Backbone bond lengths (Angstrom), bond angles and torsions (degrees), N, CA, C in turn:
res aa  C-N    CA-C-N  psi(-1)  N-CA   C-N-CA  omega(-1)  CA-C   N-CA-C  phi
1 A - - - 1.464 - - 1.519 110.89 -
2 L 1.370 115.43 -41.30 1.453 118.75 -178.99 1.533 111.14 -64.43
3 V 1.342 115.03 -38.87 1.465 118.75 178.52 1.516 110.52 -64.22
4 S 1.361 116.05 -42.87 1.466 120.50 -178.94 1.515 110.72 -62.54
5 L 1.351 116.94 -41.92 1.453 120.16 179.42 1.526 110.91 -65.73
6 G 1.341 115.55 -37.98 1.465 119.25 178.32 1.507 111.80 -63.67
7 V 1.316 116.73 -42.57 1.463 121.13 177.66 1.516 110.60 -63.52
8 L 1.356 116.32 -42.52 1.460 120.95 179.71 1.518 110.56 -62.27
9 H 1.350 116.09 -43.05 1.459 120.28 179.86 1.537 110.67 -63.81
10 A 1.335 115.14 -42.55 1.466 118.80 179.35 1.523 111.02 -64.06
11 A 1.334 116.03 -40.83 1.463 120.20 179.75 1.519 110.51 -65.07
12 R 1.343 116.38 -41.41 1.462 120.40 -179.94 1.529 110.47 -64.66
13 S 1.352 116.96 -41.07 1.461 120.70 179.12 1.529 110.45 -63.63
14 A 1.327 114.97 -42.89 1.466 119.01 179.00 1.524 110.48 -63.35
15 L 1.347 116.83 -39.22 1.460 120.89 179.62 1.518 110.44 -66.81
16 D 1.348 116.18 -41.05 1.465 119.52 177.96 1.521 110.75 -60.94
17 R 1.332 116.26 -44.09 1.464 119.48 179.37 1.521 110.95 -64.71
18 S 1.323 115.60 -36.75 1.462 120.00 179.22 1.524 110.69 -64.01
19 F 1.339 116.69 -46.41 1.464 120.21 178.67 1.529 110.94 -63.83
20 A 1.345 116.62 -39.17 1.457 120.21 178.21 1.523 110.22 -61.92
21 G 1.341 116.00 -40.84 1.455 119.86 178.24 1.515 112.07 -64.91
22 I 1.334 115.88 -40.89 1.469 120.12 178.17 1.521 110.24 -64.32
23 E 1.350 116.37 -43.20 1.460 120.68 -179.64 1.530 110.24 -62.65
24 H 1.324 115.87 -43.44 1.460 120.37 179.47 1.528 111.04 -62.10
25 E 1.317 117.59 -45.01 1.456 121.50 -179.45 1.528 111.04 -66.70
26 T 1.333 116.49 -39.28 1.464 120.18 178.16 1.526 110.53 -63.07
27 A 1.340 115.79 -44.44 1.464 119.65 178.49 1.525 110.06 -62.20
28 R 1.330 116.95 -42.76 1.461 120.79 -179.26 1.524 110.94 -60.91
29 Q 1.341 116.12 -45.38 1.463 119.55 -178.90 1.527 111.11 -64.99
30 S 1.329 116.63 -40.46 1.466 120.27 179.54 1.523 110.93 -63.09
31 I 1.336 115.63 -45.58 1.456 119.73 -179.69 1.521 110.92 -65.30
32 E 1.322 117.49 -39.15 1.462 120.52 178.87 1.525 111.30 -64.60
33 R 1.330 117.20 -36.60 1.467 119.81 178.63 1.525 110.79 -66.00
34 V 1.341 116.31 -42.00 1.467 119.44 178.96 1.524 110.26 -67.67
35 R 1.334 116.68 -42.36 1.466 120.15 178.62 1.531 110.17 -62.15
36 G 1.315 117.49 -41.62 1.455 120.43 177.76 1.518 111.97 -61.29
37 A 1.338 115.96 -39.59 1.467 119.98 178.82 1.526 110.69 -66.47
38 L 1.349 116.89 -39.02 1.462 120.09 179.10 1.527 110.62 -67.22
39 E 1.322 117.13 -40.52 1.466 120.50 178.30 1.530 110.67 -63.95
40 A 1.322 117.22 -37.81 1.465 120.68 177.17 1.526 110.76 -65.16
41 D 1.337 116.46 -39.27 1.460 121.18 178.02 1.521 110.22 -62.88
42 F 1.332 117.13 -41.74 1.459 121.12 178.96 1.523 111.39 -70.29
43 R 1.332 117.35 -34.01 1.474 119.49 176.82 1.519 110.73 -63.11
44 Q 1.331 116.85 -40.65 1.464 120.13 177.97 1.532 110.19 -62.54
45 L 1.341 116.76 -40.42 1.463 120.86 177.53 1.528 110.24 -63.06
46 A 1.324 116.75 -42.41 1.466 120.96 179.52 1.528 111.19 -64.29
47 L 1.323 117.08 -41.72 1.467 120.55 -179.89 1.523 111.44 -64.29
48 A 1.346 116.62 -44.11 1.464 120.20 179.11 1.523 110.67 -63.23
49 T 1.335 116.33 -41.22 1.464 120.44 179.06 1.523 110.64 -64.82
50 T 1.329 116.66 -42.55 1.461 121.13 178.87 1.522 111.11 -60.38
51 D 1.338 116.57 -44.71 1.470 120.44 -178.74 1.525 111.45 -61.75
52 Y 1.329 116.59 -43.66 1.464 119.72 -177.95 1.527 111.84 -74.37
53 G 1.322 116.75 -34.33 1.464 119.05 -179.86 1.517 113.22 -70.98
54 N 1.323 116.67 -32.17 1.472 121.81 177.44 1.524 109.17 -101.22
55 W 1.304 115.86 71.14 1.462 120.87 -174.43 1.524 108.90 -149.44
56 D 1.320 116.33 131.83 1.468 120.53 -178.86 1.530 111.65 -57.49
57 D 1.330 117.11 -38.81 1.461 119.81 -178.92 1.528 111.11 -62.12
58 T 1.342 116.36 -42.20 1.466 120.06 177.64 1.525 110.29 -66.72
59 W 1.331 116.98 -41.99 1.469 122.11 179.81 1.521 110.58 -59.04
60 L 1.326 116.39 -45.42 1.464 120.19 -179.60 1.529 111.13 -64.23
61 Y 1.331 115.72 -40.70 1.466 118.47 179.41 1.529 110.99 -64.94
62 A 1.323 116.76 -41.82 1.466 120.74 -179.04 1.518 112.21 -64.78
63 T 1.341 117.10 -23.98 1.462 120.97 179.91 1.527 112.44 -95.40
64 G 1.339 116.81 7.16 1.458 119.95 174.43 1.509 115.46 102.04
65 E 1.339 117.52 3.23 1.464 120.71 178.91 1.531 109.30 -107.92
66 N 1.356 115.85 -167.22 1.474 121.72 175.31 1.531 110.86 52.11
67 Q 1.314 116.29 60.74 1.462 122.26 -172.76 1.532 113.79 -60.37
68 S 1.327 118.08 -27.49 1.471 120.86 -175.87 1.530 112.62 -89.15
69 Y 1.318 117.32 5.51 1.475 121.62 -172.98 1.527 112.95 -56.20
70 V 1.299 118.25 -51.96 1.467 120.85 -176.34 1.520 110.42 -63.08
71 E 1.317 116.71 -44.87 1.466 120.28 -178.53 1.523 111.89 -63.36
72 S 1.315 117.27 -37.05 1.464 119.63 -175.07 1.529 113.30 -92.50
73 E 1.334 117.65 -32.40 1.468 120.29 -171.26 1.527 114.76 -111.39
74 L 1.326 117.33 -15.47 1.462 120.07 -178.75 1.528 111.19 -129.32
75 N 1.333 115.12 33.43 1.467 118.48 179.51 1.531 110.59 -78.68
76 E 1.313 116.66 175.62 1.466 121.71 -175.13 1.522 112.57 -59.52
77 D 1.334 116.93 -39.02 1.471 119.91 -179.39 1.528 111.25 -65.18
78 V 1.326 116.23 -41.43 1.463 120.12 179.42 1.523 110.29 -64.30
79 L 1.317 116.74 -47.23 1.465 120.11 -179.26 1.520 111.27 -63.17
80 S 1.313 117.16 -39.10 1.467 120.68 178.56 1.526 110.65 -63.18
81 G 1.337 116.85 -42.16 1.463 119.99 179.49 1.514 113.23 -64.67
82 L 1.327 116.49 -27.36 1.464 121.41 179.37 1.530 112.40 -92.42
83 H 1.327 116.58 -1.30 1.472 122.24 -177.92 1.529 111.42 58.28
84 V 1.334 115.73 43.02 1.456 119.87 174.99 1.528 108.95 -122.15
85 D 1.319 115.14 154.15 1.460 120.90 -176.62 1.523 112.82 -101.80
86 L 1.324 116.63 -27.33 1.461 120.99 -177.33 1.522 109.99 -141.95
87 A 1.318 115.24 148.35 1.463 121.56 169.16 1.514 107.16 -126.33
88 W 1.331 116.37 139.73 1.465 120.51 -175.76 1.520 109.04 -134.71
89 V 1.319 115.78 123.38 1.462 122.20 173.32 1.521 107.13 -107.71
90 D 1.324 116.92 111.75 1.459 122.18 178.67 1.519 107.44 -107.32
91 G 1.324 115.73 92.17 1.458 120.55 -177.63 1.511 111.75 -83.40
92 T 1.311 116.42 169.62 1.464 121.02 -179.56 1.531 108.93 -86.20
93 G 1.326 115.66 65.96 1.454 121.10 176.85 1.514 114.24 98.29
94 A 1.333 118.13 -30.65 1.457 120.21 -175.94 1.525 112.10 -80.59
95 R 1.323 116.92 -37.55 1.460 120.93 -176.85 1.526 110.39 -138.41
96 D 1.307 115.21 144.73 1.464 121.95 168.80 1.520 105.11 -152.05
97 T 1.318 115.40 89.39 1.462 121.49 -166.50 1.508 111.42 -129.87
98 V 1.328 116.00 141.32 1.454 120.88 173.06 1.526 108.76 -120.75
99 S 1.331 116.22 140.53 1.458 122.40 176.20 1.525 107.79 -118.42
100 L 1.321 116.06 132.79 1.456 121.44 -174.22 1.517 111.81 -103.36
101 G 1.329 116.15 138.07 1.448 120.69 172.61 1.527 110.42 -81.12
102 A 1.318 115.87 169.29 1.469 121.13 -179.31 1.522 110.00 -90.45
103 T 1.331 116.19 57.59 1.459 120.81 -177.78 1.520 109.87 -124.41
104 E 1.328 115.18 157.39 1.453 120.19 177.03 1.523 110.63 -61.99
105 A 1.341 116.31 -38.02 1.461 120.04 179.42 1.527 111.10 -61.83
106 A 1.330 116.72 -42.53 1.468 120.19 178.70 1.518 110.63 -62.65
107 R 1.318 116.67 -40.30 1.465 120.06 179.20 1.526 111.26 -64.84
108 R 1.344 116.53 -38.12 1.467 119.11 179.89 1.523 111.02 -67.52
109 V 1.327 116.43 -42.77 1.459 119.78 178.82 1.528 110.39 -64.71
110 A 1.322 116.26 -38.71 1.458 120.98 -175.65 1.523 112.93 -77.11
111 H 1.329 118.32 -22.43 1.470 121.55 -175.73 1.530 110.86 53.18
112 G 1.328 115.85 31.61 1.457 119.35 176.55 1.515 115.60 98.46
113 S 1.347 118.30 -7.18 1.459 118.66 179.91 1.518 110.81 -149.43
114 A 1.335 115.18 148.06 1.461 120.20 178.83 1.525 111.23 -64.87
115 S 1.336 117.26 -32.85 1.464 120.01 -179.59 1.529 111.07 -64.82
116 D 1.337 117.46 -35.19 1.464 120.75 176.69 1.533 110.36 -67.79
117 A 1.338 116.07 -39.43 1.465 119.65 177.71 1.524 110.06 -64.00
118 L 1.330 116.70 -39.67 1.459 121.06 179.16 1.531 110.15 -63.89
119 A 1.323 116.03 -42.06 1.465 120.09 178.89 1.525 110.97 -63.96
120 E 1.335 116.54 -38.91 1.461 120.89 179.30 1.528 110.62 -64.56
121 L 1.326 116.76 -44.07 1.455 120.60 179.04 1.530 110.86 -65.25
122 R 1.321 116.28 -43.62 1.466 119.42 178.63 1.529 110.43 -58.52
123 H 1.326 115.19 -43.41 1.467 120.00 -176.25 1.521 111.58 -61.80
124 H 1.323 116.87 -44.26 1.464 120.29 -173.53 1.525 113.81 -91.05
125 A 1.332 116.89 -32.14 1.462 119.70 -172.81 1.518 113.86 -105.78
126 A 1.316 118.12 -4.01 1.467 120.34 -177.66 1.522 113.30 -55.25
127 P 1.347 120.03 -43.08 1.476 118.71 178.38 1.524 112.94 -61.03
128 L 1.343 116.52 -35.69 1.464 119.83 179.12 1.525 110.49 -68.15
129 V 1.334 115.84 -42.94 1.463 120.39 179.19 1.526 110.00 -64.26
130 K 1.333 117.18 -41.78 1.460 121.28 -179.14 1.525 111.23 -63.10
131 S 1.336 116.24 -40.96 1.464 119.33 -179.87 1.520 111.34 -65.40
132 L 1.347 116.85 -36.12 1.461 119.70 177.15 1.527 110.54 -67.86
133 A 1.341 115.76 -42.65 1.460 119.91 -176.40 1.521 111.87 -66.20
134 S 1.337 116.38 -30.51 1.461 119.64 -177.08 1.521 113.58 -92.11
135 A 1.332 116.89 -6.48 1.466 119.87 -178.13 1.528 109.95 -68.95
136 P 1.323 118.66 129.73 1.472 120.62 -179.23 1.530 112.51 -64.62
137 N 1.318 117.12 -34.19 1.465 121.23 177.56 1.531 108.15 -125.61
138 A 1.321 115.35 72.57 1.462 120.82 -176.65 1.523 110.37 -61.84
139 P 1.330 118.62 137.82 1.469 121.46 -178.06 1.522 111.51 -66.35
140 D 1.337 116.14 152.84 1.459 119.43 176.22 1.528 111.71 -102.69
141 T 1.322 116.46 9.60 1.459 121.31 172.67 1.524 108.65 -119.49
142 A 1.318 115.41 147.31 1.462 120.07 -174.07 1.522 111.85 -76.64
143 S 1.316 114.62 146.24 1.461 121.41 168.56 1.523 107.37 -108.95
144 V 1.326 116.50 152.07 1.460 121.07 179.43 1.516 108.96 -112.79
145 K 1.320 115.64 125.58 1.452 122.54 177.60 1.528 108.78 -116.14
146 V 1.311 115.26 146.80 1.466 120.41 178.28 1.514 108.19 -105.80
147 I 1.338 116.28 124.67 1.459 121.06 -179.82 1.519 109.45 -124.59
148 R 1.305 115.39 149.88 1.468 121.28 178.22 1.520 108.77 -102.92
149 T 1.336 116.52 124.84 1.453 121.93 179.21 1.526 108.76 -120.87
150 A 1.314 115.33 174.55 1.464 119.98 177.66 1.520 111.19 -63.07
151 A 1.329 116.35 -24.44 1.461 121.06 -178.95 1.523 112.67 -91.67
152 G 1.326 117.26 -0.66 1.458 120.05 -179.41 1.518 111.51 123.86
153 I 1.327 115.11 -168.35 1.459 121.00 -176.72 1.527 109.94 -87.24
154 L 1.334 115.87 131.66 1.462 121.51 176.74 1.523 109.94 -117.87
155 A 1.323 115.66 134.11 1.461 121.30 168.09 1.523 106.00 -94.56
156 V 1.320 116.61 121.42 1.463 121.48 -173.33 1.522 109.66 -117.85
157 G 1.333 115.67 119.33 1.457 121.07 173.44 1.514 109.13 -88.94
158 L 1.320 117.31 133.61 1.463 122.29 -176.67 1.524 110.37 -132.33
159 V 1.329 115.87 135.63 1.464 119.52 177.18 1.529 108.56 -153.81
160 P 1.341 118.60 142.50 1.460 120.67 174.39 1.533 110.49 -63.38
161 I 1.316 115.92 148.26 1.468 121.12 -178.84 1.529 109.48 -88.43
162 R 1.328 115.01 120.44 1.466 122.27 177.74 1.529 109.04 -131.59
163 H 1.340 114.90 177.66 1.458 121.05 173.75 1.530 110.07 -69.53
164 T 1.330 115.31 167.36 1.462 120.60 179.98 1.522 111.77 -58.07
165 D 1.332 117.31 -36.12 1.471 120.22 178.59 1.528 112.24 -81.18
166 R 1.345 115.44 7.13 1.475 124.27 177.05 1.527 112.93 69.11
167 S 1.318 115.62 21.31 1.458 119.79 172.82 1.528 108.62 -87.09
168 G 1.321 115.98 163.29 1.446 121.11 -178.94 1.514 112.33 -96.68
169 P 1.320 115.46 -167.17 1.462 124.98 5.37 1.526 112.43 -79.90
170 V 1.323 115.88 158.26 1.462 121.10 174.16 1.519 108.30 -70.46
171 V 1.330 116.75 130.76 1.475 120.52 -175.67 1.526 112.34 -119.63
172 G 1.316 117.90 15.69 1.457 120.21 179.21 1.517 111.15 150.55
173 T 1.296 115.19 -162.83 1.462 121.70 -178.84 1.520 109.92 -130.72
174 F 1.327 115.82 136.65 1.466 120.86 175.78 1.526 109.01 -108.06
175 S 1.328 115.34 140.12 1.463 120.11 -178.81 1.524 110.96 -138.11
176 F 1.321 115.36 139.39 1.458 122.84 163.36 1.527 106.60 -113.21
177 A 1.320 116.58 137.42 1.464 121.00 178.82 1.523 109.66 -121.28
178 R 1.311 115.51 134.62 1.471 122.24 179.84 1.529 109.14 -123.50
179 H 1.313 115.76 124.45 1.461 119.88 177.28 1.531 109.17 -72.29
180 V 1.322 116.28 124.91 1.463 120.65 179.67 1.527 107.02 -86.81
181 G 1.323 113.92 83.60 1.456 121.11 -175.95 1.511 112.06 -136.64
182 P 1.328 117.61 -148.83 1.472 121.46 -173.90 1.523 114.64 -55.23
183 E 1.341 118.12 -40.00 1.470 119.69 -178.32 1.526 110.97 -65.76
184 V 1.329 116.66 -41.89 1.460 120.41 178.21 1.521 110.26 -65.97
185 I 1.339 116.80 -43.26 1.463 120.81 179.15 1.523 110.81 -59.19
186 E 1.322 116.37 -41.79 1.470 120.05 179.15 1.528 110.58 -62.31
187 R 1.333 117.40 -41.45 1.468 119.92 178.16 1.524 110.98 -65.95
188 L 1.323 116.70 -40.15 1.463 119.74 178.93 1.523 110.88 -61.19
189 E 1.322 116.92 -42.79 1.456 120.70 -179.18 1.517 111.20 -66.57
190 Q 1.331 116.98 -38.64 1.461 120.23 179.01 1.529 110.93 -67.76
191 T 1.331 116.37 -41.04 1.456 120.42 -177.37 1.516 112.18 -72.52
192 S 1.331 116.11 -44.22 1.467 120.53 -175.06 1.518 113.57 -88.50
193 Q 1.350 116.36 -16.58 1.469 120.68 -174.73 1.526 110.69 58.96
194 Q 1.339 115.26 35.50 1.452 122.09 178.81 1.524 108.78 -134.27
195 P 1.333 117.77 147.68 1.473 118.71 173.29 1.520 109.49 -67.24
196 A 1.315 117.12 143.41 1.463 120.77 -177.58 1.522 109.66 -140.82
197 S 1.297 116.04 152.35 1.458 122.56 174.41 1.518 108.48 -154.81
198 I 1.314 116.21 162.57 1.458 121.58 179.66 1.521 108.53 -111.02
199 I 1.325 115.21 125.62 1.456 121.23 176.43 1.527 106.95 -122.80
200 P 1.333 117.44 106.22 1.471 120.11 -178.56 1.524 111.32 -61.80
201 L 1.339 115.36 153.40 1.455 122.02 177.72 1.527 109.80 -106.04
202 E 1.321 115.19 149.46 1.446 120.44 173.41 1.531 109.09 -76.31
203 E 1.338 116.28 176.57 1.459 120.01 -178.37 1.527 111.63 -59.71
204 R 1.343 117.45 -31.63 1.457 120.44 -179.81 1.522 112.77 -84.63
205 G 1.336 116.78 3.46 1.449 120.29 177.77 1.517 114.34 89.28
206 R 1.332 117.36 7.99 1.454 120.37 179.48 1.523 110.41 -88.01
207 A 1.331 115.63 143.77 1.466 120.56 179.37 1.524 109.74 -67.35
208 T 1.335 115.89 143.16 1.462 120.35 -178.32 1.525 112.32 -80.34
209 R 1.327 116.80 -12.39 1.460 120.06 172.48 1.524 108.71 -148.07
210 A 1.332 115.29 171.07 1.468 120.04 -173.52 1.526 111.17 -61.21
211 L 1.329 115.04 135.71 1.459 120.87 175.72 1.526 109.93 -81.53
212 P 1.335 117.83 154.43 1.468 120.00 172.38 1.526 109.46 -56.46
213 P 1.335 118.11 141.53 1.472 121.20 -175.03 1.522 114.14 -51.74
214 E 1.345 117.27 -43.60 1.460 119.08 -177.04 1.527 111.57 -67.09
215 V 1.352 116.51 -33.39 1.461 120.14 177.60 1.523 110.20 -71.12
216 A 1.342 116.00 -42.92 1.464 119.85 178.49 1.526 111.14 -60.49
217 R 1.334 116.86 -41.66 1.471 119.82 179.43 1.521 110.85 -67.56
218 W 1.328 116.30 -38.05 1.468 120.26 179.45 1.532 110.74 -63.46
219 L 1.332 115.74 -42.90 1.450 119.35 179.06 1.523 111.40 -69.37
220 A 1.355 116.19 -38.87 1.458 120.47 179.67 1.525 111.95 -64.10
221 A 1.331 115.83 -24.29 1.460 119.61 -179.59 1.529 112.19 -77.91
222 G 1.341 115.55 -1.93 1.462 118.72 175.40 1.511 114.23 103.67
223 A 1.359 117.12 9.15 1.457 119.87 -179.70 1.511 109.61 -76.22
224 T 1.312 115.12 160.49 1.467 120.71 175.90 1.504 108.36 -114.79
225 A 1.334 116.73 132.75 1.469 120.87 -179.02 1.517 110.79 -84.98
């Protein structure tokens, strides 16, 4: 009887470890699918920002010409089609303009006015813009940075403004900003076929609210998100 119980206990322990391993792998795969979907979403933002930043029409507007640029190229319909909430042209003295999409996120960032949205972007993204402007060999492809604002988390694509053929001189910085909120979450869930949510982290990297049990166990096992 003692031998039988020992075998049963060993089998149960092995089964528990097996299920734990399956749960860990399932959580890992789910998280990787969501992360892949988020990276794809950011790549699309970077590509759109790159295209607009390396464009003669944008270059002319940043230098004080092409007066109809914002109305024709950065209107609400255009921004909606690109899934962005804000567009920002930071010219070298000639222009410093923000265009708002017709989204709740844009309204929250703007606090009712484009000038407030511009101030918010300047406050949070100015160091990024300054580093691009001072770079001796500024990249001609956009990078995406995530910033936390009073209105929520924004993914901001940034690229120096050049001609369509990517020649200089650089005359400013072009940015598209996307609020990482319900619309992005919905796209992530559709793309990854996984439930998704955003849980902000504190400065020390701790979650601001409880993580789902399977995610907490996956992270506790030593995985990196």
